[in-house]
C-alpha positions in Angstrom: -65.3 115.0 10.1 -66.7 115.7 13.5 -65.5 118.2 16.1 -63.9 115.5 18.3 -62.2 113.9 15.3 -60.6 117.2 14.3 -59.5 117.9 17.9 -57.9 114.5 18.2 -56.2 114.9 14.8 -54.8 118.5 15.2 -54.3 118.1 19.0 -52.0 115.1 18.2 -49.4 117.3 16.4 -46.2 117.9 18.3 -46.3 120.8 20.8 -50.0 121.6 20.3 -52.1 123.0 23.1 -55.9 122.7 22.6 -58.1 125.1 24.6 -61.7 124.2 25.0 -63.4 127.0 26.9 -66.2 125.9 29.2 -68.5 127.5 31.8 -66.6 128.3 35.0 -63.1 128.4 33.6 -62.9 132.2 33.3 -63.3 132.3 29.6 -66.0 134.5 28.0 -69.3 132.8 27.3 -69.1 133.4 23.6 -66.1 131.0 23.5 -67.7 128.1 25.3 -67.9 125.1 23.2 -65.3 126.3 20.7 -61.7 125.0 20.4 -58.4 126.8 19.8 -55.2 125.2 18.6 -51.9 126.8 19.5 -48.3 125.7 18.9 -47.2 125.8 22.6 -44.5 123.3 23.3 -44.2 124.6 26.9 -47.9 123.9 27.5 -48.7 127.6 28.2 -51.1 129.7 26.1 -49.0 132.0 24.0 -49.6 135.7 24.8 -48.0 137.1 21.6 -49.6 134.9 18.9 -53.0 133.8 17.6 -54.1 130.1 17.3 -53.2 128.4 14.1 -56.7 126.9 13.9 -60.0 127.2 15.6 -63.4 125.5 15.7 -66.4 127.7 16.3 -69.8 126.3 17.2 -71.9 129.4 17.1 -72.2 132.7 15.2 -70.1 135.5 16.6 -71.0 139.2 16.4 -70.2 140.4 12.8 -69.6 136.9 11.6 -73.1 135.4 11.2 -72.8 134.4 7.5 -71.9 130.8 8.2 -75.3 130.3 10.0 -73.8 128.4 12.8 -77.1 128.8 14.6 -78.3 125.7 12.9 -78.3 122.4 14.9 -75.0 120.6 14.6 -73.3 123.3 12.5 -69.7 124.3 13.2 -66.8 125.8 11.3 -63.2 124.9 11.2 -60.9 128.0 10.6 -57.3 127.5 9.6 -54.5 130.1 9.3 -53.5 128.7 5.9 -51.4 131.7 4.8 -52.0 134.3 2.2 -50.8 132.1 -0.7 -53.3 129.4 0.1 -56.1 131.9 0.8 -55.6 133.6 -2.5 -56.3 130.4 -4.3 -59.7 130.2 -2.6 -62.5 132.4 -3.8 -64.5 134.5 -1.5 -67.4 132.5 -0.2 -70.5 132.8 -2.4 -72.5 131.3 0.4 -70.5 131.1 3.6 -73.0 128.7 5.1 -72.3 126.0 2.5 -71.3 122.8 4.1 -68.2 120.8 3.2 -66.8 123.6 1.0 -63.3 125.0 1.5 -63.5 128.7 1.2 -61.9 132.0 2.3 -63.0 132.9 5.8 -65.9 135.3 5.5 -64.2 137.8 7.9 -60.5 136.9 8.0 -59.9 135.6 4.4 -57.8 138.6 3.6 -55.5 137.7 6.5 -54.9 134.2 5.1 -57.6 132.3 6.9 -59.6 129.5 5.2 -62.6 127.7 6.6 -65.0 124.8 6.2 -68.5 124.6 7.6 -69.2 121.0 8.7 -66.2 119.4 6.9 -67.0 116.1 5.1 -65.7 113.8 2.4 -65.2 116.7 -0.1 -62.8 118.6 2.2 -61.4 116.1 4.7 -58.1 115.4 3.0 -57.4 119.1 2.1 -58.4 120.2 5.6 -56.0 117.7 7.2 -53.2 119.0 4.9 -54.0 122.6 5.8 -54.0 121.8 9.5 -50.5 120.2 9.1 -49.3 123.2 7.1 -50.7 125.7 9.6 -49.1 123.8 12.5 -45.7 123.8 10.7 -46.0 127.5 10.1 -46.8 128.2 13.7 -43.9 126.0 14.9 -41.5 127.9 12.6 -42.7 131.3 13.9 -42.2 130.1 17.4 -38.7 128.9 16.7 -37.8 132.2 15.1 -39.1 134.1 18.1 -37.3 131.8 20.5 -34.0 132.3 18.5 -34.4 136.1 18.7 -34.8 135.9 22.5 -31.6 133.9 22.9 -28.5 136.0 24.0 
């Protein structure tokens, strides 16, 4: 699965806002080329919640183990929930391609990841993205209900 295919897939879910930071849009340079998926049915970036999935295209400070400095390398990160994350072992080699594994930094917070997803992880990654989206939608609905008088 390529970056554009993943963006088209997850961006097609109901109420999803996809942010793709680029030069000149006010975003920090470290985020340029990455993608962030939010459940935001009003079309505005939520200020009180994190994205339910991200695509990163380069190493970030303190998160270099996936070796995204290689040509064409990228990583899909999904807020899969702690139950799903507990079923995945910590990465033995976080740079391994097409392997679903606990996120090397945020695995304890319920995040899973895949470097350069392919045939071995495509179906499971699609399922995880659906699940993460549904969880984000439920959180949004709970917050909205609490704000109602």
